[in-house]
All heavy atoms as a GROMACS GRO file, in nm:
protein
  456
    1MET      N    1  -0.762   2.850   0.846
    1MET     CA    2  -0.783   2.713   0.805
    1MET      C    3  -0.697   2.681   0.684
    1MET      O    4  -0.745   2.660   0.576
    1MET     CB    5  -0.931   2.691   0.770
    1MET     CG    6  -1.020   2.675   0.887
    1MET     SD    7  -1.048   2.501   0.902
    1MET     CE    8  -1.131   2.486   1.049
    2GLY      N    9  -0.568   2.676   0.702
    2GLY     CA   10  -0.478   2.646   0.594
    2GLY      C   11  -0.450   2.497   0.581
    2GLY      O   12  -0.365   2.457   0.504
    3ASP      N   13  -0.522   2.414   0.656
    3ASP     CA   14  -0.498   2.270   0.651
    3ASP      C   15  -0.549   2.212   0.519
    3ASP      O   16  -0.658   2.244   0.475
    3ASP     CB   17  -0.569   2.200   0.767
    3ASP     CG   18  -0.511   2.241   0.901
    3ASP    OD1   19  -0.392   2.273   0.906
    3ASP    OD2   20  -0.587   2.240   1.000
    4LYS      N   21  -0.466   2.127   0.461
    4LYS     CA   22  -0.503   2.060   0.337
    4LYS      C   23  -0.515   1.911   0.363
    4LYS      O   24  -0.442   1.855   0.442
    4LYS     CB   25  -0.397   2.082   0.230
    4LYS     CG   26  -0.408   2.210   0.156
    4LYS     CD   27  -0.313   2.204   0.038
    4LYS     CE   28  -0.346   2.316  -0.058
    4LYS     NZ   29  -0.258   2.312  -0.174
    5ILE      N   30  -0.606   1.849   0.292
    5ILE     CA   31  -0.617   1.705   0.293
    5ILE      C   32  -0.570   1.657   0.156
    5ILE      O   33  -0.624   1.697   0.054
    5ILE     CB   34  -0.761   1.658   0.322
    5ILE    CG1   35  -0.801   1.702   0.463
    5ILE    CG2   36  -0.773   1.508   0.307
    5ILE    CD1   37  -0.944   1.668   0.500
    6GLU      N   38  -0.469   1.572   0.155
    6GLU     CA   39  -0.410   1.523   0.032
    6GLU      C   40  -0.453   1.379   0.007
    6GLU      O   41  -0.442   1.294   0.095
    6GLU     CB   42  -0.257   1.530   0.045
    6GLU     CG   43  -0.181   1.470  -0.068
    6GLU     CD   44  -0.031   1.465  -0.040
    6GLU    OE1   45   0.013   1.497   0.072
    6GLU    OE2   46   0.041   1.425  -0.133
    7VAL      N   47  -0.503   1.352  -0.112
    7VAL     CA   48  -0.539   1.215  -0.149
    7VAL      C   49  -0.412   1.142  -0.188
    7VAL      O   50  -0.340   1.184  -0.279
    7VAL     CB   51  -0.642   1.213  -0.265
    7VAL    CG1   52  -0.668   1.069  -0.309
    7VAL    CG2   53  -0.770   1.282  -0.225
    8LEU      N   54  -0.382   1.033  -0.118
    8LEU     CA   55  -0.263   0.954  -0.147
    8LEU      C   56  -0.294   0.839  -0.242
    8LEU      O   57  -0.211   0.803  -0.326
    8LEU     CB   58  -0.203   0.898  -0.018
    8LEU     CG   59  -0.155   1.000   0.084
    8LEU    CD1   60  -0.103   0.929   0.208
    8LEU    CD2   61  -0.049   1.090   0.024
    9SER      N   62  -0.411   0.780  -0.228
    9SER     CA   63  -0.445   0.664  -0.310
    9SER      C   64  -0.596   0.643  -0.310
    9SER      O   65  -0.662   0.667  -0.209
    9SER     CB   66  -0.376   0.540  -0.254
    9SER     OG   67  -0.412   0.426  -0.327
   10THR      N   68  -0.647   0.599  -0.423
   10THR     CA   69  -0.788   0.562  -0.435
   10THR      C   70  -0.797   0.433  -0.514
   10THR      O   71  -0.729   0.418  -0.615
   10THR     CB   72  -0.868   0.672  -0.507
   10THR    OG1   73  -0.858   0.793  -0.433
   10THR    CG2   74  -1.015   0.636  -0.519
   11THR      N   75  -0.879   0.342  -0.466
   11THR     CA   76  -0.897   0.215  -0.537
   11THR      C   77  -1.041   0.168  -0.522
   11THR      O   78  -1.107   0.199  -0.423
   11THR     CB   79  -0.798   0.107  -0.487
   11THR    OG1   80  -0.804  -0.004  -0.573
   11THR    CG2   81  -0.827   0.065  -0.346
   12THR      N   82  -1.087   0.095  -0.619
   12THR     CA   83  -1.222   0.039  -0.614
   12THR      C   84  -1.211  -0.108  -0.576
   12THR      O   85  -1.128  -0.182  -0.629
   12THR     CB   86  -1.289   0.053  -0.752
   12THR    OG1   87  -1.294   0.192  -0.787
   12THR    CG2   88  -1.431  -0.001  -0.749
   13VAL      N   89  -1.295  -0.148  -0.480
   13VAL     CA   90  -1.294  -0.286  -0.429
   13VAL      C   91  -1.436  -0.340  -0.427
   13VAL      O   92  -1.533  -0.264  -0.435
   13VAL     CB   93  -1.233  -0.292  -0.287
   13VAL    CG1   94  -1.088  -0.249  -0.287
   13VAL    CG2   95  -1.312  -0.206  -0.189
   14GLU      N   96  -1.448  -0.471  -0.415
   14GLU     CA   97  -1.579  -0.532  -0.399
   14GLU      C   98  -1.636  -0.492  -0.262
   14GLU      O   99  -1.566  -0.499  -0.162
   14GLU     CB  100  -1.569  -0.685  -0.407
   14GLU     CG  101  -1.536  -0.736  -0.545
   14GLU     CD  102  -1.646  -0.714  -0.645
   14GLU    OE1  103  -1.766  -0.725  -0.610
   14GLU    OE2  104  -1.611  -0.684  -0.762
   15TYR      N  105  -1.760  -0.452  -0.260
   15TYR     CA  106  -1.825  -0.412  -0.136
   15TYR      C  107  -1.866  -0.536  -0.056
   15TYR      O  108  -1.919  -0.631  -0.110
   15TYR     CB  109  -1.948  -0.327  -0.163
   15TYR     CG  110  -2.024  -0.294  -0.038
   15TYR    CD1  111  -1.976  -0.197   0.050
   15TYR    CD2  112  -2.139  -0.362  -0.004
   15TYR    CE1  113  -2.043  -0.167   0.167
   15TYR    CE2  114  -2.208  -0.334   0.113
   15TYR     CZ  115  -2.159  -0.237   0.197
   15TYR     OH  116  -2.224  -0.208   0.314
   16THR      N  117  -1.836  -0.533   0.073
   16THR     CA  118  -1.889  -0.632   0.167
   16THR      C  119  -1.942  -0.555   0.287
   16THR      O  120  -1.899  -0.444   0.316
   16THR     CB  121  -1.782  -0.732   0.214
   16THR    OG1  122  -1.682  -0.662   0.288
   16THR    CG2  123  -1.717  -0.804   0.097
   17LYS      N  124  -2.035  -0.616   0.357
   17LYS     CA  125  -2.101  -0.544   0.466
   17LYS      C  126  -2.009  -0.510   0.582
   17LYS      O  127  -2.037  -0.420   0.658
   17LYS     CB  128  -2.224  -0.620   0.516
   17LYS     CG  129  -2.192  -0.750   0.581
   17LYS     CD  130  -2.318  -0.817   0.630
   17LYS     CE  131  -2.282  -0.943   0.707
   17LYS     NZ  132  -2.398  -0.998   0.774
   18ASP      N  133  -1.897  -0.580   0.597
   18ASP     CA  134  -1.804  -0.553   0.708
   18ASP      C  135  -1.683  -0.469   0.668
   18ASP      O  136  -1.594  -0.446   0.750
   18ASP     CB  137  -1.755  -0.684   0.768
   18ASP     CG  138  -1.863  -0.753   0.850
   18ASP    OD1  139  -1.956  -0.684   0.896
   18ASP    OD2  140  -1.854  -0.876   0.869
   19LEU      N  141  -1.679  -0.423   0.546
   19LEU     CA  142  -1.565  -0.346   0.498
   19LEU      C  143  -1.540  -0.220   0.582
   19LEU      O  144  -1.426  -0.181   0.607
   19LEU     CB  145  -1.588  -0.308   0.352
   19LEU     CG  146  -1.472  -0.261   0.269
   19LEU    CD1  147  -1.357  -0.360   0.273
   19LEU    CD2  148  -1.516  -0.239   0.125
   20TYR      N  149  -1.647  -0.159   0.631
   20TYR     CA  150  -1.633  -0.038   0.712
   20TYR      C  151  -1.552  -0.064   0.840
   20TYR      O  152  -1.488   0.027   0.892
   20TYR     CB  153  -1.770   0.020   0.747
   20TYR     CG  154  -1.840  -0.055   0.858
   20TYR    CD1  155  -1.828  -0.013   0.990
   20TYR    CD2  156  -1.916  -0.168   0.832
   20TYR    CE1  157  -1.890  -0.082   1.093
   20TYR    CE2  158  -1.979  -0.238   0.933
   20TYR     CZ  159  -1.966  -0.194   1.063
   20TYR     OH  160  -2.026  -0.262   1.165
   21LYS      N  161  -1.553  -0.188   0.891
   21LYS     CA  162  -1.479  -0.220   1.013
   21LYS      C  163  -1.329  -0.204   0.991
   21LYS      O  164  -1.257  -0.159   1.081
   21LYS     CB  165  -1.511  -0.361   1.060
   21LYS     CG  166  -1.654  -0.377   1.108
   21LYS     CD  167  -1.681  -0.519   1.149
   21LYS     CE  168  -1.825  -0.539   1.190
   21LYS     NZ  169  -1.851  -0.679   1.228
   22ILE      N  170  -1.281  -0.241   0.874
   22ILE     CA  171  -1.140  -0.225   0.842
   22ILE      C  172  -1.104  -0.077   0.836
   22ILE      O  173  -1.002  -0.034   0.890
   22ILE     CB  174  -1.105  -0.296   0.710
   22ILE    CG1  175  -1.124  -0.446   0.725
   22ILE    CG2  176  -0.964  -0.261   0.663
   22ILE    CD1  177  -1.118  -0.523   0.596
   23VAL      N  178  -1.188   0.001   0.770
   23VAL     CA  179  -1.163   0.145   0.758
   23VAL      C  180  -1.165   0.211   0.895
   23VAL      O  181  -1.079   0.294   0.927
   23VAL     CB  182  -1.266   0.211   0.663
   23VAL    CG1  183  -1.250   0.361   0.659
   23VAL    CG2  184  -1.252   0.152   0.523
   24ASP      N  185  -1.258   0.173   0.980
   24ASP     CA  186  -1.266   0.228   1.115
   24ASP      C  187  -1.140   0.194   1.195
   24ASP      O  188  -1.082   0.280   1.262
   24ASP     CB  189  -1.390   0.175   1.185
   24ASP     CG  190  -1.407   0.233   1.324
   24ASP    OD1  191  -1.410   0.357   1.336
   24ASP    OD2  192  -1.415   0.154   1.420
   25SER      N  193  -1.096   0.071   1.185
   25SER     CA  194  -0.975   0.028   1.256
   25SER      C  195  -0.852   0.104   1.207
   25SER      O  196  -0.768   0.147   1.288
   25SER     CB  197  -0.956  -0.123   1.238
   25SER     OG  198  -0.840  -0.165   1.302
   26LEU      N  199  -0.838   0.120   1.077
   26LEU     CA  200  -0.727   0.197   1.022
   26LEU      C  201  -0.730   0.341   1.072
   26LEU      O  202  -0.626   0.398   1.110
   26LEU     CB  203  -0.730   0.194   0.869
   26LEU     CG  204  -0.692   0.062   0.804
   26LEU    CD1  205  -0.730   0.062   0.658
   26LEU    CD2  206  -0.544   0.034   0.823
   27ASN      N  207  -0.848   0.403   1.071
   27ASN     CA  208  -0.859   0.542   1.118
   27ASN      C  209  -0.821   0.556   1.265
   27ASN      O  210  -0.750   0.649   1.303
   27ASN     CB  211  -1.000   0.596   1.093
   27ASN     CG  212  -1.020   0.642   0.952
   27ASN    OD1  213  -0.930   0.699   0.891
   27ASN    ND2  214  -1.138   0.618   0.898
   28ARG      N  215  -0.866   0.463   1.347
   28ARG     CA  216  -0.834   0.469   1.490
   28ARG      C  217  -0.685   0.446   1.516
   28ARG      O  218  -0.626   0.507   1.604
   28ARG     CB  219  -0.915   0.365   1.566
   28ARG     CG  220  -1.061   0.396   1.573
   28ARG     CD  221  -1.136   0.278   1.636
   28ARG     NE  222  -1.278   0.296   1.628
   28ARG     CZ  223  -1.353   0.342   1.727
   28ARG    NH1  224  -1.298   0.375   1.841
   28ARG    NH2  225  -1.483   0.354   1.711
   29THR      N  226  -0.625   0.357   1.440
   29THR     CA  227  -0.487   0.319   1.462
   29THR      C  228  -0.387   0.419   1.406
   29THR      O  229  -0.283   0.446   1.467
   29THR     CB  230  -0.460   0.180   1.398
   29THR    OG1  231  -0.553   0.087   1.452
   29THR    CG2  232  -0.319   0.134   1.427
   30LEU      N  233  -0.417   0.478   1.291
   30LEU     CA  234  -0.317   0.558   1.220
   30LEU      C  235  -0.344   0.708   1.218
   30LEU      O  236  -0.275   0.782   1.148
   30LEU     CB  237  -0.303   0.505   1.077
   30LEU     CG  238  -0.252   0.360   1.070
   30LEU    CD1  239  -0.258   0.308   0.929
   30LEU    CD2  240  -0.112   0.351   1.125
   31LYS      N  241  -0.443   0.754   1.294
   31LYS     CA  242  -0.471   0.898   1.294
   31LYS      C  243  -0.353   0.979   1.349
   31LYS      O  244  -0.332   1.091   1.306
   31LYS     CB  245  -0.599   0.929   1.370
   31LYS     CG  246  -0.595   0.903   1.519
   31LYS     CD  247  -0.728   0.934   1.582
   31LYS     CE  248  -0.730   0.894   1.727
   31LYS     NZ  249  -0.862   0.916   1.786
   32ARG      N  250  -0.275   0.922   1.438
   32ARG     CA  251  -0.157   0.992   1.491
   32ARG      C  252  -0.047   1.010   1.387
   32ARG      O  253   0.043   1.090   1.403
   32ARG     CB  254  -0.102   0.919   1.614
   32ARG     CG  255  -0.189   0.942   1.736
   32ARG     CD  256  -0.138   0.864   1.854
   32ARG     NE  257  -0.242   0.762   1.880
   32ARG     CZ  258  -0.222   0.644   1.929
   32ARG    NH1  259  -0.102   0.606   1.964
   32ARG    NH2  260  -0.321   0.561   1.948
   33ASP      N  261  -0.055   0.931   1.282
   33ASP     CA  262   0.042   0.941   1.172
   33ASP      C  263  -0.010   1.031   1.060
   33ASP      O  264   0.041   1.028   0.948
   33ASP     CB  265   0.072   0.802   1.116
   33ASP     CG  266   0.142   0.713   1.217
   33ASP    OD1  267   0.223   0.766   1.296
   33ASP    OD2  268   0.115   0.592   1.219
   34ASP      N  269  -0.114   1.110   1.090
   34ASP     CA  270  -0.174   1.203   0.995
   34ASP      C  271  -0.232   1.133   0.873
   34ASP      O  272  -0.230   1.186   0.762
   34ASP     CB  273  -0.075   1.311   0.951
   34ASP     CG  274  -0.032   1.399   1.066
   34ASP    OD1  275  -0.114   1.422   1.157
   34ASP    OD2  276   0.083   1.445   1.066
   35LEU      N  277  -0.284   1.012   0.893
   35LEU     CA  278  -0.350   0.939   0.786
   35LEU      C  279  -0.498   0.924   0.818
   35LEU      O  280  -0.537   0.910   0.934
   35LEU     CB  281  -0.287   0.801   0.767
   35LEU     CG  282  -0.144   0.801   0.719
   35LEU    CD1  283  -0.087   0.660   0.722
   35LEU    CD2  284  -0.133   0.859   0.579
   36MET      N  285  -0.580   0.928   0.713
   36MET     CA  286  -0.724   0.913   0.727
   36MET      C  287  -0.771   0.826   0.611
   36MET      O  288  -0.717   0.834   0.501
   36MET     CB  289  -0.790   1.050   0.723
   36MET     CG  290  -0.940   1.049   0.739
   36MET     SD  291  -1.009   1.216   0.755
   36MET     CE  292  -0.983   1.280   0.591
   37PHE      N  293  -0.871   0.743   0.637
   37PHE     CA  294  -0.919   0.648   0.538
   37PHE      C  295  -1.067   0.670   0.516
   37PHE      O  296  -1.142   0.696   0.610
   37PHE     CB  297  -0.892   0.506   0.586
   37PHE     CG  298  -0.746   0.482   0.612
   37PHE    CD1  299  -0.690   0.514   0.735
   37PHE    CD2  300  -0.664   0.431   0.514
   37PHE    CE1  301  -0.555   0.494   0.759
   37PHE    CE2  302  -0.529   0.411   0.537
   37PHE     CZ  303  -0.474   0.444   0.660
   38GLY      N  304  -1.109   0.660   0.391
   38GLY     CA  305  -1.249   0.680   0.358
   38GLY      C  306  -1.304   0.565   0.276
   38GLY      O  307  -1.231   0.495   0.206
   39LEU      N  308  -1.434   0.548   0.285
   39LEU     CA  309  -1.503   0.443   0.211
   39LEU      C  310  -1.635   0.499   0.162
   39LEU      O  311  -1.712   0.555   0.240
   39LEU     CB  312  -1.526   0.322   0.302
   39LEU     CG  313  -1.585   0.198   0.238
   39LEU    CD1  314  -1.487   0.139   0.137
   39LEU    CD2  315  -1.619   0.096   0.345
   40ALA      N  316  -1.661   0.484   0.034
   40ALA     CA  317  -1.787   0.532  -0.024
   40ALA      C  318  -1.836   0.429  -0.125
   40ALA      O  319  -1.756   0.363  -0.193
   40ALA     CB  320  -1.766   0.666  -0.094
   41LEU      N  321  -1.967   0.415  -0.132
   41LEU     CA  322  -2.023   0.326  -0.234
   41LEU      C  323  -2.004   0.389  -0.371
   41LEU      O  324  -2.016   0.510  -0.388
   41LEU     CB  325  -2.171   0.302  -0.208
   41LEU     CG  326  -2.204   0.215  -0.087
   41LEU    CD1  327  -2.356   0.206  -0.069
   41LEU    CD2  328  -2.144   0.076  -0.101
   42ASP      N  329  -1.974   0.307  -0.468
   42ASP     CA  330  -1.960   0.352  -0.607
   42ASP      C  331  -2.099   0.394  -0.657
   42ASP      O  332  -2.196   0.321  -0.641
   42ASP     CB  333  -1.905   0.239  -0.692
   42ASP     CG  334  -1.869   0.282  -0.832
   42ASP    OD1  335  -1.950   0.350  -0.897
   42ASP    OD2  336  -1.759   0.246  -0.878
   43GLU      N  337  -2.108   0.512  -0.715
   43GLU     CA  338  -2.237   0.564  -0.763
   43GLU      C  339  -2.293   0.482  -0.879
   43GLU      O  340  -2.413   0.479  -0.900
   43GLU     CB  341  -2.223   0.710  -0.806
   43GLU     CG  342  -2.194   0.804  -0.693
   43GLU     CD  343  -2.178   0.948  -0.740
   43GLU    OE1  344  -2.194   0.974  -0.862
   43GLU    OE2  345  -2.149   1.032  -0.656
   44ASN      N  346  -2.204   0.416  -0.954
   44ASN     CA  347  -2.246   0.342  -1.073
   44ASN      C  348  -2.265   0.193  -1.051
   44ASN      O  349  -2.323   0.125  -1.136
   44ASN     CB  350  -2.144   0.364  -1.185
   44ASN     CG  351  -2.130   0.510  -1.220
   44ASN    OD1  352  -2.228   0.582  -1.231
   44ASN    ND2  353  -2.007   0.555  -1.235
   45ASP      N  354  -2.215   0.141  -0.940
   45ASP     CA  355  -2.222  -0.003  -0.913
   45ASP      C  356  -2.233  -0.026  -0.763
   45ASP      O  357  -2.136  -0.008  -0.689
   45ASP     CB  358  -2.097  -0.072  -0.970
   45ASP     CG  359  -2.103  -0.224  -0.960
   45ASP    OD1  360  -2.192  -0.278  -0.891
   45ASP    OD2  361  -2.016  -0.288  -1.021
   46GLU      N  362  -2.349  -0.069  -0.719
   46GLU     CA  363  -2.373  -0.087  -0.575
   46GLU      C  364  -2.293  -0.202  -0.515
   46GLU      O  365  -2.288  -0.218  -0.393
   46GLU     CB  366  -2.522  -0.105  -0.547
   46GLU     CG  367  -2.580  -0.229  -0.609
   46GLU     CD  368  -2.732  -0.238  -0.591
   46GLU    OE1  369  -2.798  -0.133  -0.585
   46GLU    OE2  370  -2.781  -0.351  -0.584
   47ASN      N  371  -2.231  -0.283  -0.597
   47ASN     CA  372  -2.148  -0.394  -0.548
   47ASN      C  373  -2.002  -0.355  -0.531
   47ASN      O  374  -1.919  -0.439  -0.495
   47ASN     CB  375  -2.159  -0.514  -0.642
   47ASN     CG  376  -2.299  -0.569  -0.646
   47ASN    OD1  377  -2.362  -0.587  -0.543
   47ASN    ND2  378  -2.350  -0.594  -0.765
   48LYS      N  379  -1.970  -0.229  -0.558
   48LYS     CA  380  -1.833  -0.180  -0.548
   48LYS      C  381  -1.827  -0.067  -0.446
   48LYS      O  382  -1.924   0.005  -0.424
   48LYS     CB  383  -1.785  -0.124  -0.683
   48LYS     CG  384  -1.790  -0.223  -0.796
   48LYS     CD  385  -1.666  -0.304  -0.801
   48LYS     CE  386  -1.672  -0.394  -0.925
   48LYS     NZ  387  -1.567  -0.488  -0.930
   49ALA      N  388  -1.709  -0.053  -0.384
   49ALA     CA  389  -1.684   0.056  -0.290
   49ALA      C  390  -1.553   0.125  -0.329
   49ALA      O  391  -1.464   0.060  -0.384
   49ALA     CB  392  -1.675   0.005  -0.148
   50ILE      N  393  -1.544   0.252  -0.302
   50ILE     CA  394  -1.423   0.328  -0.331
   50ILE      C  395  -1.352   0.353  -0.199
   50ILE      O  396  -1.406   0.415  -0.108
   50ILE     CB  397  -1.456   0.460  -0.402
   50ILE    CG1  398  -1.530   0.429  -0.532
   50ILE    CG2  399  -1.330   0.541  -0.427
   50ILE    CD1  400  -1.594   0.548  -0.596
   51PHE      N  401  -1.230   0.302  -0.188
   51PHE     CA  402  -1.148   0.315  -0.068
   51PHE      C  403  -1.042   0.421  -0.097
   51PHE      O  404  -0.972   0.412  -0.198
   51PHE     CB  405  -1.082   0.180  -0.037
   51PHE     CG  406  -0.986   0.184   0.077
   51PHE    CD1  407  -1.030   0.200   0.206
   51PHE    CD2  408  -0.850   0.172   0.055
   51PHE    CE1  409  -0.940   0.203   0.312
   51PHE    CE2  410  -0.759   0.175   0.159
   51PHE     CZ  411  -0.806   0.190   0.288
   52THR      N  412  -1.033   0.521  -0.009
   52THR     CA  413  -0.939   0.631  -0.030
   52THR      C  414  -0.853   0.650   0.093
   52THR      O  415  -0.901   0.641   0.206
   52THR     CB  416  -1.016   0.761  -0.060
   52THR    OG1  417  -1.106   0.739  -0.169
   52THR    CG2  418  -0.921   0.874  -0.096
   53ILE      N  419  -0.724   0.676   0.069
   53ILE     CA  420  -0.629   0.706   0.175
   53ILE      C  421  -0.591   0.853   0.162
   53ILE      O  422  -0.557   0.899   0.053
   53ILE     CB  423  -0.502   0.620   0.165
   53ILE    CG1  424  -0.539   0.471   0.168
   53ILE    CG2  425  -0.404   0.655   0.279
   53ILE    CD1  426  -0.422   0.379   0.136
   54TYR      N  427  -0.599   0.926   0.273
   54TYR     CA  428  -0.567   1.069   0.278
   54TYR      C  429  -0.455   1.095   0.375
   54TYR      O  430  -0.440   1.025   0.475
   54TYR     CB  431  -0.689   1.148   0.329
   54TYR     CG  432  -0.817   1.129   0.253
   54TYR    CD1  433  -0.908   1.034   0.293
   54TYR    CD2  434  -0.847   1.209   0.144
   54TYR    CE1  435  -1.028   1.015   0.226
   54TYR    CE2  436  -0.967   1.193   0.076
   54TYR     CZ  437  -1.057   1.097   0.118
   54TYR     OH  438  -1.175   1.080   0.051
   55ARG      N  439  -0.378   1.201   0.349
   55ARG     CA  440  -0.284   1.256   0.448
   55ARG      C  441  -0.345   1.388   0.494
   55ARG      O  442  -0.382   1.470   0.413
   55ARG     CB  443  -0.147   1.280   0.389
   55ARG     CG  444  -0.049   1.333   0.496
   55ARG     CD  445   0.093   1.345   0.450
   55ARG     NE  446   0.144   1.232   0.372
   55ARG     CZ  447   0.189   1.118   0.423
   55ARG    NH1  448   0.187   1.098   0.554
   55ARG    NH2  449   0.236   1.023   0.345
   56THR      N  450  -0.356   1.403   0.627
   56THR     CA  451  -0.419   1.524   0.681
   56THR      C  452  -0.316   1.620   0.736
   56THR      O  453  -0.200   1.585   0.752
   56THR     CB  454  -0.517   1.488   0.794
   56THR    OG1  455  -0.447   1.418   0.896
   56THR    CG2  456  -0.630   1.403   0.742
   0.00000   0.00000   0.00000
């Protein structure tokens, strides 16, 4: 298991209930380009989400 996941970018954005749809679409569309996208709620502010781009 020598595979590494590299974080390319992380940004904090305003959370909306449909934000996950964008992340899902990006993951489905760009997985062949070795890109992966993540979304997590900010632990300190429930109105913010952390969006991360990874290279797999």
